[in-house]
C-alpha positions as CSV (number, residue, x, y, z in Angstrom):
1,M,75.3,38.3,-22.8
2,S,77.5,39.7,-20.1
3,Y,78.8,37.5,-17.4
4,E,77.2,39.5,-14.6
5,L,73.8,39.3,-16.2
6,A,74.1,35.6,-16.8
7,L,75.1,35.1,-13.2
8,T,72.2,37.2,-11.9
9,L,69.7,35.2,-14.0
10,K,71.2,31.9,-12.9
11,I,70.8,32.9,-9.2
12,I,67.2,34.1,-9.8
13,L,66.4,30.8,-11.6
14,L,68.0,28.8,-8.8
15,V,65.9,30.5,-6.2
16,V,62.7,30.0,-8.3
17,M,63.6,26.3,-8.8
18,A,64.3,25.8,-5.1
19,L,61.0,27.4,-4.1
20,S,58.9,25.6,-6.7
21,A,60.6,22.3,-5.8
22,A,59.9,22.8,-2.1
23,F,56.2,23.7,-2.7
24,L,55.9,20.8,-5.1
25,I,57.1,18.4,-2.4
26,F,54.7,19.9,0.1
27,A,51.8,19.8,-2.3
28,I,52.4,16.1,-3.2
29,V,52.7,15.1,0.4
30,K,49.5,16.9,1.4
31,Q,47.4,15.2,-1.3
32,P,45.4,12.3,0.0
33,G,46.0,8.8,-1.5
34,N,43.4,6.9,-3.4
35,S,41.2,4.9,-1.1
36,S,40.9,1.2,-1.8
37,G,37.2,1.3,-1.0
38,S,37.5,-0.3,2.4
39,D,35.9,2.8,3.9
40,A,32.7,2.0,2.1
41,I,32.6,-1.5,3.5
42,T,33.2,-0.5,7.1
43,G,31.1,2.7,6.9
44,A,33.9,4.9,8.2
45,G,33.3,7.6,5.6
46,S,29.6,7.8,6.0
47,T,29.5,10.4,8.7
48,D,30.6,13.3,6.5
49,T,28.0,16.0,5.6
50,F,27.5,17.1,2.0
51,Y,29.3,20.4,2.7
52,G,32.2,18.6,4.3
53,K,32.7,16.3,1.3
54,N,32.5,19.2,-1.1
55,K,35.0,21.3,0.9
56,A,37.5,18.5,0.9
57,K,37.1,18.1,-2.9
58,R,37.5,21.8,-3.4
59,F,40.8,21.7,-1.5
60,E,42.0,18.6,-3.3
61,N,41.3,20.2,-6.7
62,Q,43.1,23.4,-5.7
63,L,46.1,21.4,-4.5
64,K,46.2,19.4,-7.8
65,K,46.1,22.6,-9.8
66,W,48.9,24.2,-7.8
67,T,50.9,20.9,-8.1
68,I,50.6,21.1,-11.9
69,I,51.5,24.8,-12.0
70,C,54.6,24.3,-9.8
71,G,55.7,21.3,-11.9
72,I,55.5,23.5,-15.0
73,V,57.4,26.4,-13.4
74,L,60.1,24.0,-12.2
75,A,60.5,22.4,-15.7
76,V,60.6,25.7,-17.5
77,S,63.0,27.3,-15.1
78,S,65.3,24.2,-15.3
79,V,65.4,24.5,-19.1
80,L,66.1,28.2,-19.0
81,F,68.9,27.6,-16.5
82,F,70.4,25.1,-18.8
83,V,70.1,27.4,-21.8
84,I,71.7,30.3,-20.0
85,G,74.5,28.0,-18.9
86,L,75.2,27.2,-22.6
87,L,75.6,30.9,-23.5
C-alpha cells in the first residue's frame, strides 16, 4: 500500500472516529437514567398521557439503537486504523 493512500485512509478514519465518538457522548448524555421508583410513590409521573409515554419510549429506543450503532462504528474504525498503521 502506498504511503499517500495509507495517510488518506488514516485521515478519513480519524474523522469518522471523532464524529462517532462525539455523537456517542451526546447520545449517552441524552439518555435518561433509570428511575429508582420514587416517582411512583410521590405520584410525580402520573400526569403523563398514554401518547406522551409512548413518544418518550420511542425516542429512548431510537437513542439506544443509535448509541449501539455509533459504538460499533467507533470500534471497527479504531481496529481498521490500527491495522492500517501496521502496514
